[in-house]
Phi, psi and omega in degrees: 000146176215163171258123177257152178247135178235134175262129179236139180267135174291125183209163177280349183252184180290150175246115185254125179233139170268121184226153175301139180304135179085004179303134181252117180293128181262318185195157170223132184207169167276134185242144174102166182290332179226065183293147176280160183280352184241010177234125179243158178241133180238136178246142181221142173275122187229153168261103187293350177273351181286153174295150179278144175231159178266129177236147185240136180233161176222148174244141178224142176271153176301133179087354180287135176297139182234151174275166179293345179300332181300333179300335179269357180276160178255124180289126180264318181176168178239134186234130175265132179232167178052048179065026179090001179286331178244134180233121180250140178245124185254129180234151169261134179274124180270000000 
């Protein structure tokens, strides 16, 4: 087992990542002393011997209109950027 790091870009569309099957998301945050407002970092506990699978994520800003489809998504985490002026909510699409 290892912890892998994934960089995800804040976007209006889906974020597709190839990850080892069974990877468990540990955290999502802004990383570094001067993180940008559109790049987030996600860490996952993975079995690197597992086959890779495709997983899909979405980011939404606070106050952004959402479709009812979001009710079926799994919340991964909430990230504050730009000194808390921007707040992103990261979901996994099932």
